[in-house]
C-alpha positions in Angstrom: 61.5 -30.2 -21.7 59.5 -30.6 -24.9 61.7 -28.1 -26.8 64.8 -30.0 -25.6 63.3 -33.4 -26.6 62.4 -32.1 -30.1 65.6 -30.2 -30.8 68.2 -31.9 -28.7 69.7 -28.5 -28.0 71.2 -28.4 -24.5 70.3 -24.7 -24.2 66.7 -25.7 -23.4 67.8 -28.2 -20.8 70.1 -25.5 -19.3 67.2 -23.1 -19.0 65.2 -25.8 -17.2 68.0 -26.6 -14.9 68.5 -23.0 -14.0 64.9 -22.9 -12.6 65.8 -25.6 -10.1 69.2 -24.3 -9.0 68.0 -23.1 -5.6 66.0 -26.3 -5.0 69.1 -28.4 -5.7 71.3 -26.2 -3.6 68.8 -26.4 -0.7 68.7 -30.2 -0.9 72.5 -30.4 -1.1 72.9 -28.1 1.9 70.4 -30.2 3.9 72.4 -33.3 3.4 76.0 -32.1 3.1 75.9 -29.0 5.5 78.7 -27.4 3.6 78.2 -24.6 1.1 81.2 -25.4 -1.2 80.3 -29.1 -1.2 76.7 -28.2 -2.0 77.7 -26.0 -4.8 80.0 -28.7 -6.3 77.1 -31.2 -5.9 74.8 -28.9 -7.9 77.3 -28.6 -10.7 77.8 -32.4 -10.7 74.0 -32.9 -10.9 73.8 -30.5 -13.8 76.5 -32.4 -15.6 74.8 -35.7 -14.8 71.5 -34.4 -16.0 73.0 -33.3 -19.3 74.8 -36.6 -19.9 72.5 -39.1 -18.3 69.1 -37.8 -19.0 66.8 -40.9 -19.5 65.5 -41.6 -22.9 62.1 -42.1 -21.5 59.8 -39.1 -20.8 60.2 -37.8 -17.3 56.8 -37.2 -15.8 58.0 -35.0 -12.9 61.3 -33.3 -13.8 61.5 -31.5 -10.4 61.0 -34.8 -8.6 63.5 -36.6 -10.8 66.1 -33.9 -10.1 65.4 -34.0 -6.4 65.9 -37.8 -6.2 69.1 -37.4 -8.3 70.5 -34.8 -5.9 69.4 -36.7 -2.8 71.1 -39.9 -4.1 74.2 -38.1 -5.0 74.5 -36.5 -1.6 73.8 -39.8 0.2 76.4 -41.5 -1.9 78.9 -38.7 -1.1 78.2 -39.1 2.7 78.5 -42.8 2.5 81.8 -42.6 0.6 83.1 -40.1 3.1 82.0 -42.3 6.0 83.7 -45.4 4.6 86.9 -43.5 4.0 87.0 -42.4 7.6 86.4 -46.0 8.7 89.2 -47.2 6.5 91.7 -44.7 8.0 90.7 -45.6 11.5 91.4 -49.3 10.8 95.0 -48.4 10.1 95.4 -47.6 13.8 94.1 -50.9 15.0 96.4 -53.8 15.6 95.9 -56.6 13.1 96.6 -59.4 15.5 93.7 -61.3 17.1 94.9 -63.1 20.2 91.8 -65.1 21.0 91.6 -68.1 18.7 88.0 -68.7 19.6 87.1 -65.2 18.4 89.1 -65.8 15.1 87.3 -69.1 14.5 83.9 -67.5 15.2 84.7 -64.7 12.7 85.8 -67.2 10.0 82.7 -69.3 10.6 80.5 -66.2 10.4 82.1 -65.2 7.1 81.7 -68.7 5.7 78.0 -68.6 6.6 77.6 -65.1 5.1 79.0 -66.3 1.8 76.7 -69.4 1.9 73.7 -67.2 2.8 74.5 -64.8 -0.2 74.4 -67.8 -2.5 70.9 -68.7 -1.2 69.4 -65.3 -2.3 67.8 -65.0 -5.7 70.1 -63.6 -8.5 68.6 -60.1 -8.5 68.9 -59.7 -4.7 72.3 -61.2 -4.5 73.6 -59.0 -7.3 72.1 -55.8 -5.8 73.3 -56.6 -2.3 76.8 -57.4 -3.4 77.1 -54.2 -5.6 75.6 -52.0 -2.9 77.2 -53.3 0.3 80.4 -55.0 -0.9 81.4 -52.9 -3.9 79.9 -49.7 -2.5 78.0 -48.7 -5.6 75.2 -46.2 -5.6 71.6 -47.0 -6.7 72.3 -45.2 -9.9 75.4 -47.2 -10.7 73.6 -50.4 -9.9 70.8 -49.3 -12.2 73.2 -48.6 -15.1 75.1 -51.9 -14.6 72.1 -54.2 -14.2 69.3 -52.5 -16.1 67.0 -52.6 -13.1 64.8 -49.6 -12.3 65.3 -47.5 -9.2 62.3 -49.2 -7.5 63.7 -52.6 -8.4 67.1 -51.8 -7.0 65.7 -50.4 -3.8 63.4 -53.4 -3.4 66.1 -56.0 -4.2 68.5 -54.4 -1.7 65.9 -54.1 1.1 64.5 -57.6 0.5 68.0 -59.1 0.0 69.2 -57.6 3.3 66.2 -58.9 5.2 66.4 -62.4 3.6 70.2 -62.5 4.3 69.5 -61.7 7.9 66.9 -64.4 8.2 69.1 -67.0 6.5 72.1 -66.1 8.8 70.0 -66.2 11.9 68.7 -69.6 10.9 72.3 -70.8 10.0 74.0 -69.3 13.1 71.2 -70.5 15.4 71.9 -74.1 14.3 75.6 -73.9 15.2 
């Protein structure tokens, strides 16, 4: 890593990445359970490492690569899950016959929007990007400038606070 930092030659980074190919493949297989998808994921992580290597010194390169691969796999699984859900929705009738159920859903959505506004800016932005815009932690980090730990914390705390606010609001109904 020191040679790469000094020279900027991708050859050194390539040698370093080769050492961790089996680790990355193992992590990808653990999550994706498909050899071809895992191999594609390793290639994507190599490309991501070459193009998005942080400017700061990485204290634990192996750990950084592991987290990068894990997040990539989880994002892939989440994207695949949501695509399946979207296709299943096409088979469901769009008509709701019960007016009370429709009114309850509208009321709940209104309360959800109001509750989102009560979160602090960082939590609201992180929750909206993650849950509503389906962005990964890495994408949120790039867009907001937050660190990984901050994004994780803002999402977790925002989700918890949103639940508390909604329970309070919906309980007063």
